[in-house]
C-alpha positions as CSV (number, residue, x, y, z in Angstrom):
1,M,-55.0,-67.0,-49.2
2,F,-51.4,-68.2,-48.3
3,L,-51.5,-66.2,-45.0
4,D,-54.6,-67.5,-43.6
5,T,-52.6,-69.3,-40.9
6,P,-52.9,-69.1,-36.8
7,S,-51.1,-66.6,-35.1
8,L,-47.3,-66.4,-34.8
9,H,-45.8,-66.3,-31.4
10,L,-42.5,-64.2,-31.9
11,D,-39.7,-63.8,-29.6
12,P,-40.8,-62.1,-26.4
13,L,-37.7,-59.9,-26.3
14,W,-38.9,-57.8,-29.2
15,D,-42.4,-57.1,-27.7
16,L,-40.6,-56.1,-24.1
17,S,-38.2,-53.9,-26.1
18,A,-41.0,-52.0,-27.6
19,A,-42.8,-51.7,-24.5
20,Y,-39.3,-50.4,-23.1
21,A,-39.2,-47.8,-25.7
22,A,-42.5,-46.6,-24.8
23,D,-42.2,-46.2,-21.2
24,P,-42.0,-43.0,-19.9
25,R,-40.5,-43.3,-16.5
26,P,-37.1,-42.0,-16.2
27,E,-36.0,-44.6,-13.9
28,R,-36.5,-47.5,-16.0
29,L,-34.0,-50.2,-16.8
30,N,-33.5,-52.0,-19.9
31,L,-32.0,-55.5,-18.9
32,I,-33.7,-57.5,-21.7
33,I,-31.3,-58.0,-24.7
34,G,-27.8,-59.3,-24.4
35,V,-25.7,-56.2,-25.3
36,Y,-22.9,-55.1,-23.3
37,R,-23.4,-51.5,-22.1
38,D,-21.1,-49.0,-20.3
39,E,-22.0,-47.0,-17.1
40,S,-23.6,-44.6,-19.4
41,G,-25.9,-47.3,-20.7
42,A,-24.2,-46.8,-24.3
43,S,-23.0,-49.8,-26.1
44,P,-19.8,-48.8,-26.8
45,V,-17.3,-49.7,-30.0
46,M,-14.2,-51.1,-28.6
47,P,-11.1,-49.1,-29.0
48,S,-9.2,-51.9,-30.6
49,V,-12.2,-52.3,-33.0
50,L,-11.9,-48.6,-33.8
51,A,-8.2,-49.1,-34.4
52,A,-8.7,-51.8,-36.7
53,E,-11.2,-50.0,-38.8
54,A,-9.0,-47.0,-39.3
55,R,-6.3,-49.2,-40.7
56,L,-8.7,-51.0,-43.0
57,L,-10.1,-47.6,-44.0
58,A,-6.4,-46.5,-45.0
59,R,-5.7,-49.6,-47.1
60,A,-9.3,-49.4,-48.6
61,P,-10.0,-53.2,-49.0
62,S,-12.3,-54.4,-52.0
63,K,-16.0,-54.8,-51.8
64,E,-15.8,-58.0,-54.0
65,Y,-17.7,-61.2,-53.1
66,L,-15.9,-63.1,-50.5
67,G,-16.8,-66.7,-51.6
68,L,-19.1,-69.3,-50.2
69,S,-16.6,-69.7,-47.1
70,G,-16.0,-66.1,-46.6
71,N,-12.9,-64.6,-45.1
72,T,-10.5,-67.3,-45.0
73,G,-8.2,-65.5,-43.0
74,F,-10.9,-64.8,-40.5
75,N,-11.8,-68.4,-40.4
76,A,-8.0,-69.4,-39.4
77,A,-7.5,-66.8,-36.7
78,V,-11.0,-67.4,-35.2
79,T,-10.2,-71.4,-35.3
80,G,-6.8,-70.8,-33.9
81,L,-8.2,-68.5,-31.0
82,L,-11.0,-70.9,-30.1
83,L,-9.1,-74.2,-30.4
84,G,-5.6,-72.7,-29.2
85,E,-3.5,-76.0,-30.1
86,E,-2.1,-77.2,-33.3
87,E,-3.4,-80.6,-33.0
88,L,-7.1,-79.5,-32.9
89,V,-6.4,-76.9,-35.7
90,A,-5.3,-79.6,-37.9
91,R,-8.8,-81.4,-37.7
92,A,-10.7,-78.3,-38.2
93,T,-12.4,-76.8,-41.3
94,A,-14.3,-73.5,-40.9
95,V,-16.5,-71.2,-42.9
96,Q,-17.6,-67.6,-42.1
97,T,-21.3,-67.4,-41.3
98,V,-23.7,-64.8,-40.5
99,A,-23.1,-64.2,-36.9
100,G,-23.4,-66.9,-34.3
101,T,-27.1,-67.7,-35.2
102,G,-26.0,-68.1,-38.8
103,A,-23.1,-70.6,-37.5
104,L,-25.6,-72.5,-35.5
105,R,-28.2,-72.8,-38.4
106,L,-25.5,-74.0,-40.8
107,L,-24.2,-76.5,-38.5
108,A,-27.6,-77.7,-37.9
109,E,-28.3,-78.0,-41.5
110,L,-25.1,-80.2,-41.7
111,L,-26.3,-82.5,-38.9
112,A,-29.5,-83.0,-40.7
113,T,-27.8,-83.6,-44.1
114,T,-25.4,-85.9,-42.7
115,G,-27.5,-88.1,-40.3
116,P,-31.3,-88.1,-41.3
117,G,-33.1,-89.1,-38.2
118,R,-30.4,-87.5,-36.1
119,T,-31.5,-86.5,-32.6
120,V,-30.0,-83.3,-31.2
121,Y,-30.7,-83.0,-27.3
122,L,-31.2,-79.6,-25.8
123,G,-30.8,-78.8,-22.2
124,T,-33.6,-76.5,-21.2
125,P,-33.9,-73.5,-20.3
126,S,-31.6,-72.4,-23.3
127,Y,-31.2,-69.3,-25.7
128,V,-34.5,-68.8,-26.9
129,N,-33.8,-69.3,-30.7
130,H,-32.0,-72.8,-30.2
131,L,-35.2,-74.6,-30.7
132,A,-36.5,-72.7,-33.5
133,I,-32.9,-73.2,-35.4
134,L,-32.6,-77.1,-34.7
135,R,-36.4,-77.5,-35.7
136,A,-35.9,-75.5,-39.0
137,A,-33.2,-77.6,-40.0
138,R,-35.6,-80.6,-39.7
139,L,-33.7,-82.3,-36.8
140,N,-35.5,-84.3,-34.3
141,V,-35.0,-82.6,-30.9
142,V,-35.3,-84.0,-27.6
143,E,-35.3,-81.5,-24.3
144,Y,-34.3,-82.3,-20.9
145,P,-33.6,-80.0,-17.9
146,V,-30.2,-78.6,-17.4
147,S,-30.6,-77.0,-14.3
148,R,-32.2,-77.8,-10.9
149,D,-32.8,-75.1,-8.3
150,G,-30.9,-72.8,-10.0
151,V,-27.9,-75.4,-10.0
152,L,-26.4,-77.1,-12.9
153,D,-27.6,-80.5,-13.0
154,A,-24.6,-82.5,-14.1
155,E,-26.5,-86.1,-13.7
156,A,-29.2,-85.0,-16.2
157,V,-26.5,-83.8,-18.7
158,L,-24.5,-87.4,-18.4
159,A,-27.7,-89.2,-18.3
160,V,-28.4,-87.7,-21.8
161,A,-24.9,-88.8,-23.1
162,R,-25.2,-92.3,-21.9
163,T,-28.5,-92.9,-23.7
164,A,-28.2,-91.2,-27.0
165,R,-27.7,-93.3,-30.1
166,R,-24.5,-93.0,-32.1
167,G,-24.5,-90.0,-34.2
168,D,-26.8,-88.1,-32.0
169,A,-25.8,-84.7,-30.8
170,I,-25.8,-82.6,-27.6
171,L,-26.0,-79.1,-27.6
172,L,-23.8,-77.5,-25.1
173,Q,-23.0,-73.9,-24.3
174,G,-19.4,-73.3,-24.0
175,C,-19.6,-71.1,-21.1
176,C,-21.9,-68.4,-19.5
177,H,-24.9,-70.2,-20.3
178,N,-28.1,-68.3,-21.8
179,P,-30.2,-67.6,-19.7
180,T,-28.9,-69.4,-16.5
181,G,-25.5,-68.0,-16.0
182,L,-24.2,-71.3,-15.4
183,S,-21.0,-72.8,-16.7
184,M,-19.9,-76.4,-16.6
185,P,-17.0,-77.3,-14.5
186,G,-13.7,-78.6,-15.8
187,P,-14.5,-82.2,-14.3
188,L,-17.9,-82.5,-16.0
189,W,-16.4,-81.6,-19.3
190,D,-13.9,-84.2,-19.0
191,E,-16.5,-86.9,-17.8
192,L,-18.9,-86.0,-20.4
193,A,-16.1,-86.1,-23.1
194,A,-15.5,-89.8,-22.2
195,V,-19.1,-90.9,-22.4
196,M,-19.6,-89.1,-25.7
197,A,-16.3,-90.5,-27.1
198,V,-17.2,-94.1,-26.3
199,R,-21.0,-93.8,-27.5
200,G,-20.2,-91.7,-30.7
201,V,-22.4,-88.8,-29.6
202,V,-21.5,-85.7,-31.3
203,P,-20.8,-82.3,-29.2
204,F,-22.6,-79.3,-30.7
205,V,-20.7,-76.6,-28.7
206,D,-22.3,-73.1,-28.9
207,Q,-19.6,-70.4,-28.2
208,A,-21.1,-66.9,-27.6
209,Y,-20.0,-65.6,-24.5
210,F,-15.9,-66.6,-24.4
211,G,-14.2,-64.1,-22.2
212,L,-16.9,-62.7,-20.1
213,G,-17.0,-65.5,-17.7
214,D,-13.7,-66.6,-15.8
215,G,-11.4,-65.4,-18.3
216,L,-10.5,-66.3,-22.0
217,E,-8.5,-69.2,-21.6
218,E,-10.3,-70.6,-18.9
219,D,-13.7,-70.1,-20.7
220,L,-12.6,-72.3,-23.4
221,A,-10.4,-74.8,-21.5
222,G,-13.3,-77.5,-20.9
223,M,-14.3,-77.4,-24.7
224,R,-10.7,-77.8,-25.9
225,R,-10.1,-80.7,-23.6
226,M,-13.4,-82.3,-24.8
227,L,-12.4,-82.1,-28.6
228,R,-9.0,-83.8,-27.5
229,V,-11.0,-86.8,-26.6
230,V,-14.0,-86.9,-28.9
231,P,-13.3,-87.7,-32.9
232,E,-15.9,-85.4,-34.2
233,A,-17.5,-82.1,-33.1
234,V,-19.1,-78.9,-34.3
235,V,-18.6,-75.6,-33.0
236,A,-20.7,-72.4,-33.4
237,V,-18.7,-69.0,-32.8
238,S,-20.3,-65.6,-32.4
239,G,-18.4,-62.3,-32.9
240,S,-21.1,-60.2,-31.3
241,K,-20.1,-60.4,-27.7
242,A,-16.4,-60.6,-27.7
243,W,-15.9,-57.8,-30.1
244,G,-19.0,-55.9,-29.8
245,L,-19.9,-56.5,-33.5
246,Y,-23.8,-57.1,-32.9
247,S,-24.9,-55.2,-36.0
248,E,-22.0,-56.6,-38.2
249,R,-23.5,-60.1,-37.7
250,T,-20.0,-61.7,-37.7
251,G,-19.6,-65.5,-37.1
252,C,-17.9,-69.0,-37.8
253,A,-19.0,-72.5,-38.3
254,I,-15.9,-74.8,-37.0
255,V,-16.0,-78.7,-37.8
256,L,-13.7,-80.9,-36.3
257,T,-13.3,-84.4,-38.2
258,E,-11.1,-87.5,-38.1
259,G,-9.4,-86.9,-41.5
260,R,-9.1,-84.3,-44.1
261,E,-11.4,-85.9,-46.5
262,R,-14.2,-85.9,-44.1
263,G,-13.6,-82.2,-43.3
264,E,-13.6,-81.1,-47.1
265,Y,-16.9,-83.1,-47.4
266,A,-18.1,-81.1,-44.3
267,R,-17.1,-77.8,-46.1
268,G,-18.8,-78.5,-49.3
269,V,-22.1,-79.2,-47.4
270,L,-21.8,-75.8,-45.4
271,E,-21.3,-74.0,-48.5
272,V,-23.9,-75.4,-50.4
273,T,-26.2,-74.8,-47.8
274,A,-24.9,-71.2,-47.2
275,R,-25.4,-70.5,-50.9
276,A,-29.0,-71.4,-50.8
277,D,-29.5,-69.5,-47.4
278,Y,-27.8,-66.2,-48.0
279,S,-25.1,-66.9,-50.5
280,Q,-22.0,-64.7,-49.1
281,P,-21.4,-63.6,-45.7
282,P,-20.7,-59.9,-44.8
283,A,-17.3,-58.7,-44.9
284,H,-16.8,-55.8,-42.6
285,G,-17.0,-57.6,-39.3
286,A,-14.6,-60.7,-40.2
287,L,-12.1,-58.2,-41.6
288,I,-11.9,-56.1,-38.5
289,V,-11.8,-59.5,-36.2
290,A,-8.8,-61.0,-38.4
291,E,-7.1,-57.4,-38.1
292,I,-7.2,-57.6,-34.5
293,L,-6.0,-61.2,-34.0
294,G,-3.4,-61.1,-36.6
295,D,-1.6,-57.9,-35.2
296,P,0.1,-58.7,-31.7
297,G,-0.5,-55.1,-30.5
298,L,-4.2,-55.0,-31.5
299,R,-4.7,-58.3,-30.1
300,A,-3.1,-57.8,-26.7
301,Q,-5.4,-54.6,-26.7
302,W,-8.3,-56.4,-27.3
303,R,-8.0,-59.0,-24.7
304,A,-7.3,-56.3,-22.0
305,E,-10.5,-54.6,-23.3
306,L,-12.4,-57.8,-23.1
307,E,-11.0,-58.4,-19.8
308,E,-12.2,-55.0,-18.6
309,M,-15.7,-55.8,-19.7
310,R,-15.7,-59.1,-17.8
311,L,-14.4,-57.5,-14.4
312,R,-17.2,-55.0,-14.8
313,L,-19.9,-57.5,-15.3
314,T,-18.2,-59.8,-12.6
315,G,-18.4,-56.7,-10.1
316,L,-22.1,-56.2,-10.9
317,R,-23.0,-59.6,-10.3
318,E,-21.2,-59.7,-7.0
319,G,-22.6,-56.2,-5.8
320,L,-26.3,-57.4,-6.5
321,A,-25.6,-60.9,-4.9
322,D,-24.4,-58.9,-1.8
323,A,-27.2,-56.6,-1.9
324,L,-30.2,-59.3,-2.2
325,A,-28.1,-61.5,0.5
326,A,-28.4,-58.6,2.9
327,G,-32.1,-58.2,2.4
328,P,-35.2,-60.4,3.2
329,G,-35.3,-63.8,1.6
330,G,-31.6,-63.3,0.9
331,A,-30.8,-67.2,0.9
332,A,-33.1,-67.6,-1.9
333,F,-30.4,-65.9,-4.0
334,A,-27.2,-67.7,-3.0
335,A,-27.0,-69.4,-6.4
336,L,-26.7,-66.0,-8.1
337,R,-23.0,-65.8,-7.1
338,E,-22.1,-69.1,-9.1
339,Q,-23.6,-67.6,-12.3
340,R,-21.3,-66.1,-14.9
341,G,-21.2,-63.7,-17.9
342,M,-23.5,-61.4,-19.3
343,F,-26.8,-62.9,-18.1
344,L,-28.2,-63.6,-14.6
345,R,-31.1,-65.8,-14.0
346,L,-33.2,-64.7,-10.9
347,P,-35.4,-67.1,-9.2
348,L,-38.8,-65.4,-10.2
349,A,-41.9,-66.6,-11.8
350,P,-43.3,-65.0,-14.7
351,G,-45.9,-63.1,-12.8
352,Q,-43.0,-61.6,-10.5
353,M,-41.1,-60.5,-13.6
354,D,-44.3,-58.8,-14.7
355,R,-44.4,-57.0,-11.5
356,L,-40.8,-55.9,-11.8
357,R,-41.7,-54.4,-14.9
358,E,-44.9,-52.9,-14.1
359,E,-44.3,-51.7,-10.5
360,H,-40.7,-50.9,-10.6
361,A,-39.8,-50.0,-14.4
362,V,-37.2,-53.2,-14.5
363,Y,-37.4,-55.0,-17.8
364,G,-36.3,-58.5,-17.9
365,I,-37.7,-61.6,-19.8
366,P,-40.4,-64.0,-18.2
367,S,-37.8,-66.9,-17.6
368,G,-36.1,-64.5,-14.9
369,R,-33.4,-63.4,-17.2
370,I,-31.8,-60.2,-17.0
371,S,-28.8,-58.7,-18.8
372,L,-26.3,-57.6,-16.2
373,A,-24.6,-55.2,-18.6
374,G,-27.7,-52.9,-18.6
375,V,-27.0,-51.8,-14.9
376,P,-25.3,-48.9,-14.0
377,T,-23.3,-49.5,-10.8
378,A,-25.2,-47.1,-8.9
379,R,-28.4,-48.7,-9.5
380,I,-27.4,-51.8,-8.2
381,Q,-29.1,-51.4,-4.8
382,D,-32.2,-49.9,-6.5
383,L,-32.3,-53.2,-8.5
384,A,-32.0,-55.4,-5.4
385,D,-34.7,-53.4,-3.7
386,S,-37.2,-53.9,-6.5
387,I,-36.4,-57.4,-6.7
388,A,-36.9,-58.1,-3.0
389,A,-40.1,-56.2,-3.4
390,V,-41.6,-58.6,-5.8
391,A,-40.1,-61.8,-4.5
392,D,-42.8,-63.5,-2.7
393,P,-40.9,-66.5,-0.9
394,A,-43.6,-68.8,-1.7
395,L,-43.3,-68.2,-5.4
396,I,-39.5,-67.8,-5.6
397,G,-38.2,-70.5,-8.1
398,A,-41.6,-71.6,-9.2
399,S,-40.8,-71.1,-12.9
400,R,-37.4,-73.1,-12.6
401,A,-36.3,-76.5,-13.4
């Protein structure tokens, strides 16, 4: 039979989520999936999103098909927000996608179609779905360690750029790296851009957490400087985190090229691929984002709400780092202060993460990643105590590159 195949290894996040749901312990903490939560543990709808939805409801826009590129107003607004400069926007072509994951897949297909035999370099650890998406697009993938002892390994990233062939791509997370929480400093973006421009290597930038690290403009600054230097690049944009539109599956694939003709060709490839994959993207989330970005008042409100989310995440990280530093073996957790965004990667081995779940009802994933947004401020000390209880100094960092 066609289903007589070896067992399939699925993303562990879903198995862990099911285990969390079945756990009767009232003190349990769900730090598994990257969803922003407030102090009550709910994933709130941003007030700016509610206001935009009310306007859309009053206007009752059509439910007609969008076309293969999706909502063109959304595409233009998101491209302007992410790139920030007229010169970069003029080089850009964009299509709406099914969330950031869909943008990654369409852009991977574009790279595969336009460069048979092309290799994509993937720093590991990485977002759990990156490797699956790249391989599904039939790309050659070379993995390399992106961190060492909990710190970004800048030399490893530069070494890849210096040895990659012309036309190869390097997948870079724009900020707030998943799962390490690391972000590339500005000078590294600049040095990497210079190397990639000379060697003809293509940046493949995944922008999923902008606004949740050091601030919206700060989180995008390094990528923008790189895009000024390299002749061509691709950028996958997710609307899930910045607008809280997780279930609306809102995203955008942006391609920067040297000329309009090349951009139109890229759009054609993306549209043909989208037609075969899912035909048309969903409308609602894109309408919301376009409404927010197109109205100065709503845009300012949204940015204030995003900043409030960022400050809460920053406070949680600093509070946990302080609590761990004050406990036994505190020096082992010093690198946590340098991480950014929604995730934090603990220097714990998989067995220690198992103990954290089984003995303390704290649910993270085996790599040591936890989602900070799932922690109420009042539980920070409890979380630190639980981590310290399982953090055998001999095993700390055993699973980390």
